[in-house]
C-alpha beads as a LAMMPS data file, in Angstrom:
LAMMPS data file: protein, C-alpha beads

102 atoms
101 bonds

1 atom types
1 bond types

-500.0 500.0 xlo xhi
-500.0 500.0 ylo yhi
-500.0 500.0 zlo zhi

Masses

1 110.0

Atoms # bond

1 1 1 -271.193 -464.693 -444.986
2 1 1 -273.815 -463.483 -447.454
3 1 1 -273.576 -460.011 -448.890
4 1 1 -276.467 -458.112 -450.355
5 1 1 -276.459 -455.144 -452.709
6 1 1 -278.807 -452.243 -452.183
7 1 1 -281.268 -451.936 -455.066
8 1 1 -281.098 -448.937 -457.383
9 1 1 -278.264 -447.247 -455.521
10 1 1 -280.299 -447.142 -452.306
11 1 1 -283.326 -445.483 -453.913
12 1 1 -285.657 -448.269 -452.779
13 1 1 -284.556 -447.810 -449.162
14 1 1 -284.907 -444.019 -449.409
15 1 1 -288.409 -444.409 -450.884
16 1 1 -289.455 -446.823 -448.116
17 1 1 -288.099 -444.443 -445.467
18 1 1 -290.039 -441.575 -447.046
19 1 1 -293.263 -443.633 -447.093
20 1 1 -292.722 -444.444 -443.408
21 1 1 -291.743 -440.819 -442.631
22 1 1 -288.495 -442.018 -441.022
23 1 1 -285.108 -440.345 -440.833
24 1 1 -281.896 -442.365 -440.638
25 1 1 -281.637 -442.043 -436.835
26 1 1 -285.318 -442.971 -436.414
27 1 1 -284.865 -446.053 -438.611
28 1 1 -281.754 -446.997 -436.622
29 1 1 -283.793 -446.863 -433.403
30 1 1 -286.478 -449.123 -434.866
31 1 1 -283.844 -451.642 -435.989
32 1 1 -282.663 -451.820 -432.365
33 1 1 -286.200 -452.595 -431.237
34 1 1 -286.725 -455.364 -433.806
35 1 1 -283.274 -456.898 -433.310
36 1 1 -283.437 -459.916 -430.975
37 1 1 -279.945 -458.942 -429.746
38 1 1 -280.965 -455.302 -429.272
39 1 1 -278.019 -453.958 -431.297
40 1 1 -279.748 -452.894 -434.477
41 1 1 -278.091 -450.991 -437.302
42 1 1 -276.301 -447.730 -436.626
43 1 1 -277.537 -444.481 -438.144
44 1 1 -274.117 -444.185 -439.815
45 1 1 -274.547 -447.501 -441.680
46 1 1 -278.076 -446.548 -442.691
47 1 1 -276.684 -443.254 -443.964
48 1 1 -274.098 -445.080 -446.058
49 1 1 -276.670 -447.495 -447.499
50 1 1 -279.063 -444.681 -448.390
51 1 1 -276.394 -442.198 -449.414
52 1 1 -274.890 -441.197 -452.690
53 1 1 -271.420 -439.979 -453.469
54 1 1 -268.264 -440.585 -451.479
55 1 1 -269.883 -442.019 -448.359
56 1 1 -272.218 -444.478 -450.075
57 1 1 -271.956 -448.204 -449.512
58 1 1 -273.313 -450.696 -452.040
59 1 1 -273.102 -453.885 -449.977
60 1 1 -274.062 -455.027 -446.515
61 1 1 -274.450 -458.232 -444.562
62 1 1 -277.678 -460.219 -444.711
63 1 1 -278.388 -459.451 -441.043
64 1 1 -278.121 -455.687 -441.647
65 1 1 -280.430 -455.860 -444.666
66 1 1 -282.918 -458.046 -442.781
67 1 1 -283.111 -455.641 -439.833
68 1 1 -283.656 -452.664 -442.138
69 1 1 -286.361 -454.479 -444.120
70 1 1 -288.178 -455.624 -440.973
71 1 1 -287.983 -452.150 -439.432
72 1 1 -289.436 -450.640 -442.612
73 1 1 -292.070 -453.373 -442.996
74 1 1 -290.814 -454.091 -446.508
75 1 1 -289.925 -457.388 -448.196
76 1 1 -286.151 -457.826 -448.167
77 1 1 -286.037 -458.426 -451.920
78 1 1 -287.645 -455.024 -452.585
79 1 1 -284.731 -453.227 -450.940
80 1 1 -281.751 -455.526 -451.545
81 1 1 -280.532 -458.179 -453.933
82 1 1 -278.047 -460.951 -453.380
83 1 1 -274.510 -460.174 -454.391
84 1 1 -272.397 -463.199 -455.103
85 1 1 -268.663 -463.212 -455.155
86 1 1 -267.280 -465.759 -457.613
87 1 1 -265.371 -468.631 -456.097
88 1 1 -261.623 -468.348 -456.543
89 1 1 -260.341 -470.276 -459.504
90 1 1 -257.491 -472.648 -458.880
91 1 1 -255.355 -473.360 -461.884
92 1 1 -253.744 -476.750 -461.921
93 1 1 -251.015 -477.326 -464.435
94 1 1 -250.345 -480.777 -465.614
95 1 1 -246.695 -481.396 -466.065
96 1 1 -245.369 -484.205 -468.133
97 1 1 -242.260 -486.088 -467.261
98 1 1 -239.471 -486.730 -469.707
99 1 1 -240.938 -490.159 -470.489
100 1 1 -244.311 -488.677 -471.501
101 1 1 -246.246 -489.811 -468.400
102 1 1 -248.452 -487.434 -466.424

Bonds

1 1 1 2
2 1 2 3
3 1 3 4
4 1 4 5
5 1 5 6
6 1 6 7
7 1 7 8
8 1 8 9
9 1 9 10
10 1 10 11
11 1 11 12
12 1 12 13
13 1 13 14
14 1 14 15
15 1 15 16
16 1 16 17
17 1 17 18
18 1 18 19
19 1 19 20
20 1 20 21
21 1 21 22
22 1 22 23
23 1 23 24
24 1 24 25
25 1 25 26
26 1 26 27
27 1 27 28
28 1 28 29
29 1 29 30
30 1 30 31
31 1 31 32
32 1 32 33
33 1 33 34
34 1 34 35
35 1 35 36
36 1 36 37
37 1 37 38
38 1 38 39
39 1 39 40
40 1 40 41
41 1 41 42
42 1 42 43
43 1 43 44
44 1 44 45
45 1 45 46
46 1 46 47
47 1 47 48
48 1 48 49
49 1 49 50
50 1 50 51
51 1 51 52
52 1 52 53
53 1 53 54
54 1 54 55
55 1 55 56
56 1 56 57
57 1 57 58
58 1 58 59
59 1 59 60
60 1 60 61
61 1 61 62
62 1 62 63
63 1 63 64
64 1 64 65
65 1 65 66
66 1 66 67
67 1 67 68
68 1 68 69
69 1 69 70
70 1 70 71
71 1 71 72
72 1 72 73
73 1 73 74
74 1 74 75
75 1 75 76
76 1 76 77
77 1 77 78
78 1 78 79
79 1 79 80
80 1 80 81
81 1 81 82
82 1 82 83
83 1 83 84
84 1 84 85
85 1 85 86
86 1 86 87
87 1 87 88
88 1 88 89
89 1 89 90
90 1 90 91
91 1 91 92
92 1 92 93
93 1 93 94
94 1 94 95
95 1 95 96
96 1 96 97
97 1 97 98
98 1 98 99
99 1 99 100
100 1 100 101
101 1 101 102
């Protein structure tokens, strides 16, 4: 599953919402209309992605970011950036036997 980070602590999303004159609940309603499944993004999640302080959320799923970008009529990359989690590192120890073979 791909995770995306909100750009500039959510400022880009807040600015796009302001340009569109949309509140969080209004944006949530539009995401429901543009979602092929009709679920959209909840106003609570939008609030966390646009918020600051204790309730803020830095990351979201690609689908969430896509629905928000489409609803705002903004390119996805203007609002979010890919967040990659490094692959786990597996350490393999080579042990030598008493006769020096590996």
